[in-house]
C-alpha positions in Angstrom: 156.5 -79.0 190.9 158.2 -82.1 192.1 156.4 -85.3 191.1 159.4 -87.7 191.8 157.7 -89.5 194.7 154.6 -90.2 192.7 156.7 -91.3 189.7 158.6 -93.7 192.0 155.4 -95.2 193.4 154.0 -95.7 189.9 157.2 -97.3 188.6 157.3 -99.6 191.6 153.8 -100.9 191.2 153.3 -100.8 187.4 156.5 -102.6 186.7 155.8 -105.3 189.3 155.8 -108.8 187.8 152.2 -109.6 189.0 150.8 -106.2 188.0 149.1 -107.4 184.8 147.7 -110.5 186.3 146.1 -108.5 189.1 144.6 -106.0 186.6 143.3 -108.9 184.4 141.5 -110.4 187.4 140.1 -107.0 188.4 138.9 -106.2 184.9 137.3 -109.6 184.4 135.2 -108.9 187.6 134.4 -105.4 186.4 133.3 -106.7 183.0 131.0 -109.2 184.7 129.6 -106.5 186.9 128.8 -104.6 183.6 127.1 -107.7 182.1 130.0 -108.5 179.8 132.0 -111.7 179.3 135.5 -110.3 178.6 137.8 -112.0 176.2 141.6 -112.0 176.5 142.0 -109.1 174.1 139.5 -107.1 176.1 141.5 -107.7 179.3 144.7 -106.7 177.5 143.2 -103.5 176.2 141.8 -102.7 179.7 145.1 -103.3 181.3 146.9 -101.1 178.8 144.4 -98.4 179.5 144.7 -98.6 183.3 148.5 -98.5 183.2 148.4 -95.6 180.8 145.9 -93.7 182.9 148.0 -94.1 186.0 151.2 -93.1 184.3 149.5 -90.0 182.9 149.3 -88.4 186.4 152.8 -86.8 186.7 152.6 -85.4 183.2 149.2 -83.9 183.8 150.3 -82.4 187.1 153.2 -80.6 185.3 150.8 -79.5 182.5 148.4 -78.2 185.1 151.1 -76.2 186.9 152.3 -74.7 183.6 148.8 -73.8 182.5 147.9 -72.2 185.8 151.1 -70.2 185.8 150.3 -68.9 182.3 146.9 -67.6 183.3 147.5 -66.3 186.8 146.0 -69.2 188.8 149.2 -70.4 190.5 148.0 -70.1 194.1 144.7 -71.9 193.5 146.3 -74.6 191.4 149.1 -75.1 194.0 146.4 -76.0 196.5 144.9 -78.6 194.1 148.2 -80.1 193.4 149.1 -80.2 197.1 145.9 -82.2 197.7 146.8 -84.6 194.9 150.3 -85.2 196.3 149.0 -85.6 199.8 146.5 -88.2 198.6 149.2 -90.2 196.8 151.4 -90.2 199.9 148.5 -91.3 202.2 148.9 -95.1 202.4 145.6 -95.8 204.1 143.3 -94.0 201.7 140.1 -95.1 200.1 141.8 -98.0 198.3 144.9 -98.9 200.4 148.2 -98.6 198.7 149.3 -101.9 200.0 147.1 -103.6 197.4 149.7 -103.0 194.7 148.7 -101.5 191.4 145.0 -101.8 192.5 145.9 -99.4 195.3 146.9 -96.7 192.8 143.5 -96.6 191.0 142.0 -94.2 193.5 145.1 -92.0 193.6 145.1 -91.7 189.8 141.4 -91.1 189.6 141.4 -88.5 192.3 144.3 -86.7 190.6 143.0 -86.7 187.0 139.3 -86.0 187.9 140.5 -83.0 190.0 142.5 -81.6 187.1 139.8 -82.2 184.6 137.3 -80.4 186.9 139.6 -77.4 186.9 139.9 -77.5 183.1 136.1 -77.8 182.7 135.4 -74.8 184.9 138.1 -72.8 183.0 136.4 -73.6 179.7 133.0 -72.8 181.1 134.2 -69.3 182.2 136.5 -68.4 179.3 135.6 -70.5 176.3 139.1 -71.8 176.0 140.8 -75.1 176.8 143.2 -75.1 179.7 144.9 -78.4 179.0 145.8 -80.1 175.7 144.2 -83.3 176.9 140.5 -84.0 177.8 140.3 -86.9 180.3 136.6 -86.9 180.7 135.9 -90.2 179.0 138.9 -91.8 180.6 137.8 -90.6 184.0 134.3 -92.1 183.4 135.8 -95.5 182.5 138.1 -95.4 185.5 135.1 -94.5 187.7 133.3 -97.7 186.5 136.5 -99.8 187.2 136.7 -98.4 190.8 133.0 -98.9 191.4 130.8 -97.8 194.3 130.9 -96.7 197.0 134.6 -95.8 196.5 134.0 -93.7 193.3 131.5 -91.4 195.1 133.8 -91.0 198.0 136.5 -89.9 195.7 134.2 -87.5 193.9 133.3 -85.9 197.2 137.0 -85.3 197.8 137.3 -83.6 194.5 134.3 -81.4 195.1 135.4 -80.4 198.5 138.9 -79.5 197.3 137.5 -77.3 194.5 135.3 -75.5 197.0 138.1 -74.9 199.5 140.7 -73.6 197.0 138.5 -70.7 195.8 139.6 -71.6 192.2 136.2 -71.3 190.7 135.8 -67.8 192.1 139.2 -66.8 190.9 138.3 -67.9 187.3 135.1 -65.8 187.4 137.2 -62.8 188.4 139.0 -62.7 185.1 136.4 -64.5 182.9 134.9 -61.2 181.6 138.3 -60.2 180.1 138.8 -63.7 178.6 135.3 -63.7 177.1 136.2 -60.7 175.0 138.6 -63.0 173.0 137.5 -64.7 169.9 135.6 -67.8 171.2 135.4 -69.2 167.7 139.1 -70.1 168.0 138.7 -73.0 170.4 142.4 -73.4 171.2 144.4 -74.2 174.3 146.5 -71.6 175.9 149.4 -73.1 173.8 147.3 -73.0 170.6 147.3 -76.7 170.3 143.8 -76.7 168.9 140.9 -78.5 170.5 141.7 -80.7 173.5 142.4 -84.3 172.5 140.9 -87.3 174.3 142.7 -90.2 175.9 141.7 -93.3 173.9 139.0 -95.4 175.4 137.5 -97.0 172.3 139.0 -100.4 173.1 137.1 -100.7 176.4 133.7 -101.6 174.9 134.3 -105.3 175.6 134.6 -104.6 179.3 131.3 -102.5 179.4 133.2 -99.4 180.3 131.9 -97.1 177.5 128.6 -95.1 177.7 125.9 -96.7 175.6 
C-alpha cells in the first residue's frame, strides 16, 4: 500500500503558511452556521482537529490494509483503498483541490468515513473491532464542517463504493465462524482492547458536537 502521493499532498497543503488562517476563517463561518460565536481558542482547537483529521488518512489506510489482510478481506479492501486513492488524485472533485487545505476536507472525509463504514460492518457481523481507532465522532464533526450539499454527495460515494466492492457480503460469509468466538472479549484483531476515539471534546465551541 503506497500512500506517498497522498502524504505529499497533505504535507504541501497543511504546511502552507496561510493554511491556519484559511481554516480559522472557515471554522468561524461554520460556527456561525451552527449558532455559535467562536472564540480564538475554539478556532485554534478546530484547526488542530482538522489538520489532525487530514493527517490521519495515510495511517488509517495502512491500518485498514493490515487489518483486511489479517482476516482475509484483501481483495475487497483493495477496491476500497483504490477508490480512496483515486478520489485524492482527482483534482476537480466535490471540493476542488485548488482551494488549498480546504480542498482536502472532502478527500479526508471520503477516506475515513469509508474505512469507518468497513469497520462498522465488520463489528456488526463479527462482534470484534477491525481497527484500533473509532472515527465515528470525528467523521460527524467533519461532516458538519463540510456542510450540505457536499457532505451528502460524499456519503453517496461511500455507499456506492461499499455496494460495488461486495465487502459486506464477504464479511457475512465468514461471520458465522467469527461469532463462535467469545464476544465478551471486545478486542481488536491485535488485542488492543476496545477501539479508541479521535478526540473531539474541544469542538463544542464551534457547535460541532451532538447535543
